[in-house]
N, C-alpha and C positions, 0 to 999 in steps of 0.2 A: 502370454498372460496379459489380460486387459484389466485395468483398474475398474473398480466398482463405484458407481455413483448411486446415491439414494436420495430421491426427492420425496418429500412428504407433503401431502395435501389433504384437506378435509373435504369430504363430499357426502352429503346426505347422512351425516352421523357416522360415517366411516373415515378412518385414517387410511389413506391410500399411500402405500410406500412403493414408488416406482423405481425399480432397479434397472441399471444398465451396465453391462460388463460381465465379468466372471465372479461367481460367488464361490470362493475357495478359502483355504486356510489363511491366506493373507488378508482377504477382504471381508470375510464373514463378520468380524467384530463390528463393522459399520452397520450391518443389518441388526445385529444384536442390540446395539446402542439405540437405533431408531425405534425398534419395538419397545425397548425399555422406556424411552422418552414418551412414547405414545401412552403406555400404561400409566406411567407416573403422572401424566396430565389428565388421567381419568378416562382415557380412551378404552372402550370395551369392544369395539369393532375394528379389526385391522385387516386390510386387504393388501397382500404382497403381490404386486404386479411383476411377473417374471417374463413378460413378453419380449424383453430385450436382454435377457440373461442367456448367454451362449453356453456357459459351462457351470456345472455344479458338482462339488466334491462332497466327501463325507462330512467335512467340517461345516459346510453350508447346510447340509441336511440336519446336522445336529443343532445348529442355530435356529433353523425353522421349527424343529420339534420343541426345542427349549422355549422358543417364542410362543408357540401354541400353548404350551403348559402355563407359561406366565400369564397369558391373556385369559385362559380358562380359570386360573386361580382367582381372577378378578371378575368372574362371571361373564366373560366376554367370549368372542369368537375370532379366530384367525382363518382367513381364506387365502389360498394360493390362486392366482389368476394367470391364465394364458401361458402355462409352461410349454416349451417346445416339445417335439416328439421325443428327443433324447432325455429330457428331464422327466417327462411322463413315464418313460420306460424305467428310469431309475426309481421313481416313486412306486411303480408297479412291482419291480423285482424285489424291492425292500419291504413290500407290503405297507408302506406308508400311505399309499393311495386309499387304504381302508380307514385310516384314522385322520387324515388331513382332508379338509374340504377343498376341492379343486373346481374352479369355474372357468369358462371360456372367455369371459369379458368382464371388465369393470362394471359395465351397464347391468349385467345379469346379477352382480353382487349388490349394488346399491339400490336397484329397483325392487329387491325383495327376495 
């Protein structure tokens, strides 16, 4: 198990949350808090960069879905960025790929 770090940066109107490590039952509250802080600051556009996340469990998925709902309640949008093949497979198997926006790069998100 690897700890999770969450770095937040503003880029072209988006809050970019860059994650590194494992997103699991122990670490998911960090992401939940980061999304909540973004929304509480008035952020409507949230990009969750998963490019350095190696492991994702059901708790991590639940936090992502809950974060998407919270952002949408504030007329915003949450996008997942650069999930690895294993995480993409989980999103596909769970059908979350149909409700979550997934992009290949931060540049493709912030540019339009």
